[in-house]
Residue, then its C-alpha position, 0 to 999 in steps of 0.5 A: m500500500t502506498t501513502t502520501d504524507r501531507r508534508d510532501e504535498g507541493a514538494d518540487v524537485r527540478f533538474s537541470y542538465e549541463e554536459n555530464l552534470v545533472t543538478a537536482i534542485d529542491v525548490e522549496a528549500g532553495v537547496a541544490a546538489s549535482g552529480e553525474s546522473k539523476a540518481d547521484a544528484l538526488a543522493e547528493l541533494s539528500d545529504a545537502l538537505a540534511l545539512h540544511e536542516g541542521g544535520g552535520e557538525e558545526i564549523k567553529n572556525e570558517d577560515a580554518f575549515l576553508r583552508e583545510i579543504g583548499i579554498d582561499s577564504s578571500d575568494v569567498t563572499v557571503e552575499q552570493t545568491p545561488p542562481w537557482c534562487e534568483 
């Protein structure tokens, strides 16, 4: 038997395709993730939504974290709006 949860009514995930990249976008949350296939993009989106909803570990020192993953913090601006939210 299949049931529908009222919390999912109106839930909308859209996909965009660019060369070898598929991007899954949760329209309501404004969260997106990409992968090499639709299934990969959805799996990444699932992880991104979990983090967006408060999962994961808190980053206490953002600059140190960015250095650790190889990003120069001077290249990052907080005011950037993802293209799918515009």
